[in-house]
C-alpha positions in Angstrom: -93.6 201.1 -69.8 -95.2 198.0 -71.5 -93.7 196.5 -74.4 -97.0 197.1 -76.4 -96.6 201.2 -76.1 -94.6 203.2 -77.5 -92.6 206.2 -75.6 -95.6 208.3 -76.5 -97.7 206.1 -74.7 -99.5 205.0 -78.2 -100.0 201.6 -79.3 -97.5 201.3 -82.1 -99.6 198.6 -84.1 -102.8 200.5 -83.6 -104.2 201.2 -87.1 -103.8 204.8 -88.2 -107.6 204.9 -89.5 -109.5 203.3 -92.5 -112.0 200.5 -92.4 -111.3 197.4 -89.6 -112.0 194.1 -91.4 -111.4 192.0 -88.4 -114.4 190.2 -88.5 -114.6 189.5 -92.3 -113.8 185.6 -91.8 -116.3 185.3 -88.7 -118.9 187.3 -91.1 -118.2 184.8 -94.1 -118.3 181.6 -91.6 -121.9 182.9 -90.1 -123.6 183.5 -93.7 -122.2 180.4 -95.2 -123.5 178.1 -91.9 -126.9 180.2 -92.0 -127.3 179.7 -95.8 -126.4 175.6 -95.2 -129.4 175.6 -92.3 -131.6 177.8 -94.0 -131.9 180.1 -90.8 -129.9 182.0 -88.8 -127.4 180.5 -86.7 -126.9 183.9 -84.6 -126.7 183.6 -80.9 -130.0 184.4 -79.4 -130.6 186.9 -76.5 -131.1 185.3 -72.7 -134.3 185.0 -72.1 -134.9 186.5 -68.6 -137.8 187.1 -66.3 -139.2 189.3 -63.6 -141.8 191.9 -62.2 -140.4 195.4 -60.7 -142.3 198.2 -60.0 -142.6 201.5 -58.3 -144.9 204.4 -57.7 -144.7 207.9 -56.0 -147.6 208.0 -53.0 -148.2 211.1 -51.0 -144.7 210.9 -48.5 -142.4 208.9 -50.6 -141.8 205.8 -52.6 -142.9 202.5 -52.9 -141.0 199.7 -54.6 -142.0 196.4 -55.2 -140.2 193.1 -57.0 -140.8 189.3 -57.0 -138.4 187.0 -56.0 -138.1 184.2 -58.7 -134.5 183.7 -60.5 -134.6 181.9 -63.7 -132.1 180.0 -65.9 -133.9 179.5 -69.1 -137.2 177.3 -68.3 -135.5 176.6 -64.8 -136.1 178.1 -61.5 -132.5 178.8 -60.2 -133.5 180.6 -57.1 -136.9 180.8 -55.7 -136.2 183.8 -53.2 -133.8 186.0 -54.3 -133.5 189.9 -53.6 -134.2 191.9 -56.5 -134.4 195.5 -54.4 -130.9 197.2 -54.4 -129.3 199.4 -52.1 -127.7 202.7 -53.8 -127.6 205.1 -51.3 -129.6 205.6 -47.5 -132.0 207.3 -49.2 -132.3 205.8 -52.5 -133.1 202.0 -53.7 -133.1 200.4 -57.4 -135.2 197.5 -58.5 -133.6 195.6 -61.0 -134.6 193.3 -63.8 -132.5 191.1 -66.7 -129.5 189.5 -65.9 -128.6 188.8 -62.2 -125.2 189.6 -62.2 -125.4 192.5 -64.3 -128.0 194.1 -62.2 -126.2 193.5 -58.7 -122.7 194.8 -59.9 -124.3 197.6 -61.9 -125.8 198.9 -58.7 -123.1 198.2 -56.7 -120.7 200.0 -58.5 -122.9 203.1 -58.5 -123.5 202.6 -54.7 -120.0 203.0 -54.4 -119.4 206.0 -56.5 -122.5 207.8 -54.5 -120.7 206.9 -51.4 -117.6 208.6 -52.9 -119.4 211.5 -53.9 -121.1 212.3 -50.3 -117.6 212.0 -48.6 -116.4 214.7 -51.2 -119.1 216.8 -50.7 -119.4 217.0 -46.9 -121.6 214.1 -46.4 -125.1 215.5 -47.4 -128.0 213.7 -48.7 -127.5 212.2 -52.3 -129.5 213.1 -55.0 -131.8 210.8 -57.1 -131.4 212.6 -60.7 -127.6 211.8 -59.6 -128.1 208.5 -59.3 -130.1 208.2 -62.3 -127.3 210.0 -64.4 -124.6 207.6 -63.2 -126.6 204.7 -64.4 -127.8 205.9 -67.6 -124.4 206.9 -68.5 -122.9 204.1 -67.6 -125.4 201.7 -69.5 -125.7 204.0 -72.6 -121.5 203.7 -72.8 -122.1 199.9 -73.2 -124.9 199.8 -75.8 -127.3 197.6 -74.0 -124.9 194.8 -73.5 -125.3 195.0 -69.9 -128.8 193.5 -69.3 -130.0 195.5 -66.8 -133.6 197.3 -66.6 -134.1 199.1 -63.7 -136.7 201.2 -61.5 -134.9 203.6 -59.4 -136.6 205.7 -56.8 -136.0 207.7 -53.5 -136.4 210.9 -51.7 -134.0 213.8 -51.5 -134.8 217.5 -50.5 -136.9 218.1 -53.6 -138.9 215.6 -52.9 -140.2 212.1 -53.6 -138.9 210.7 -57.2 -139.5 207.4 -59.5 -136.8 207.0 -62.5 -137.2 203.7 -64.9 -134.2 203.3 -66.6 -133.5 200.9 -69.7 -130.9 198.9 -70.6 -129.3 201.3 -73.7 -129.3 204.0 -71.1 -133.3 206.1 -71.7 -134.7 207.2 -68.9 -138.2 208.5 -68.0 -139.6 210.3 -64.6 -142.8 208.7 -63.8 -145.5 208.7 -61.0 -145.6 205.1 -61.5 -143.9 202.5 -63.6 -143.3 198.9 -64.2 -140.5 196.5 -65.7 -139.9 193.4 -66.5 -141.3 190.3 -68.6 -144.1 190.6 -66.1 -144.5 194.4 -66.6 -147.8 194.1 -68.8 -149.6 192.4 -65.7 -148.3 195.0 -63.3 -149.0 198.0 -65.2 -152.7 197.1 -65.8 -153.1 196.8 -62.3 -151.5 200.2 -61.7 -153.5 201.7 -64.8 -156.8 200.7 -63.3 -156.1 201.7 -59.6 -153.5 204.4 -59.3 -154.4 207.5 -57.8 -151.9 211.0 -56.8 -151.3 211.6 -52.9 -152.3 207.7 -52.0 -151.8 207.1 -48.5 -148.8 204.4 -47.6 -150.9 201.6 -47.0 -152.9 201.7 -49.9 -149.6 202.2 -52.0 -148.2 199.4 -50.6 -151.1 197.4 -51.1 -151.3 198.3 -54.8 -147.7 197.8 -55.4 -148.4 193.6 -53.6 -151.3 193.4 -56.1 -149.3 194.5 -59.2 -146.3 192.1 -58.2 -148.9 189.6 -57.5 -150.2 190.2 -61.3 -146.9 189.7 -62.3 -146.6 186.4 -60.4 -149.6 184.8 -61.4 -149.8 185.4 -64.8 -145.9 185.6 -66.0 -144.0 182.4 -66.1 -140.4 184.5 -65.6 -142.0 185.9 -62.6 -142.9 183.8 -59.3 -142.7 182.9 -55.7 -142.9 186.0 -53.1 -143.5 189.7 -53.2 -140.7 192.3 -51.7 -141.6 195.6 -50.7 -139.5 199.0 -49.9 -141.1 202.0 -48.6 -138.7 204.9 -48.3 -140.6 208.0 -46.5 -139.5 212.1 -46.7 -138.3 211.8 -43.1 -135.5 209.3 -44.2 -136.5 206.5 -42.7 -136.6 203.0 -45.0 -138.7 200.1 -44.6 -137.8 196.8 -46.3 -140.6 194.1 -46.2 -138.8 191.2 -47.1 -141.1 188.4 -48.3 -144.2 190.5 -47.3 -146.6 187.9 -49.3 -145.9 184.5 -50.0 -148.6 183.1 -52.4 -146.7 179.9 -52.9 -145.7 178.7 -49.6 -146.4 175.1 -49.5 -146.0 174.3 -45.9 -149.7 175.6 -44.6 -151.1 173.3 -47.8 -148.9 170.2 -46.5 -149.9 170.5 -42.8 -153.8 170.5 -44.3 -153.5 167.5 -46.1 -154.7 164.4 -43.7 -152.7 161.1 -44.9 -154.9 158.0 -43.9 -153.6 155.8 -41.3 -154.1 152.8 -43.6 -151.2 153.9 -45.8 -148.8 153.5 -42.9 -147.2 150.1 -42.9 -146.2 149.0 -39.4 -143.5 146.4 -38.4 -144.8 143.0 -39.0 -147.0 143.8 -41.8 -144.8 141.5 -43.9 -144.4 138.3 -42.6 -140.9 136.5 -42.1 -141.1 133.1 -43.3 -137.2 132.4 -42.6 -134.3 134.1 -41.2 -130.5 132.9 -41.0 -127.3 134.3 -40.0 -124.2 133.4 -41.7 -120.6 134.3 -39.9 -118.2 136.0 -42.2 -115.1 134.4 -43.1 -111.8 136.0 -41.0 -109.7 137.0 -44.0 -113.2 138.1 -46.0 -113.8 137.2 -49.7 -110.7 136.0 -51.5 -110.3 134.6 -55.2 -111.4 131.3 -54.1 -114.6 132.3 -53.9 -115.1 134.3 -56.8 -116.6 132.2 -59.8 -115.3 133.1 -63.6 -117.1 132.8 -66.6 -116.2 132.9 -69.9 -117.6 136.1 -71.6 -119.8 135.6 -74.3 -118.9 137.3 -77.6 
C-alpha cells in the first residue's frame, strides 16, 4: 500500500468535487506578461514538415513518404523513415513529431501482435488497427502530434484510412497528410483513377511525393514507397527516387587543372633548422611584460 492511498485505494488528499483553482497563479502570470508585451506569450505549437500519401489500386495499397526530418528551420535528418510497420499486412505513414509517430505506431504494433496471439494467429484487420489508433489519439486530445495514413490488405480487401492527431478518421480511395499534402493532393486529384495497375499507382505516388518535396520547405530529400498486395506480399521501396543526390553533380563538374597547386609553385627563400633544448622550454625563455591597464 502506498502512503498516498487509504485502505480503500483512494487518494485521501483528492478533492471530493467542485472547481479546481490549481492554475490560477499561472494564468494570472500569463495574462500580466501578455498585457505588458502587447502580445500573447503562450507557447506556440511546434512546426513540423512532411509529405505522406496513400492510394488504393487494383490489387492492393501503395503508401509513400518523403525522408526529411526537421528541427524548426534546420534539417535534422536527410534520410529518415516515415513508413512504419504495424502488422505483416498493415503499414502506416506518420507525419508530425517524429517521437510521437514512432512510439505510437510501435505501441499499436505491439497490441496487434498480442491480439493475433490471443486469437489463433490469424491475419490482422486494418479496421482494428485504425480503431486502436483513433482511441489512443482521442484519449490524449491532440497532445500526441501524430497524423497518420494507415493502409493494408485483409480478407475484406484493401483499406486506406487517414487519422488526425485528435482521433478523427476517414476511409478514402486516396489521401495525403502533412505540410506538403496540398501539393501531393493536386497530383492525386488530377491523375487518380479507379482500378489502377500497380506500376501506374506507384508512379503516381512517387509524383505526389516529389510535388511535396519541391513545393514544401518542410519536405525534402528522397521518396520511399510501400506496396501491400492482396496476396500478402509487401514490397518496400527505400529511396526509390533520390532527386537531390549531389554525387552525380559533383562528378560531372570538371575542375580546371590550373587551380591545382603543385609542389614547388611557391619558392622557398630560406630554410633553417633549430634543434630544441634537451629540457624543453623553461621560465628563463619566457619574457614577462606588464599588462596595460
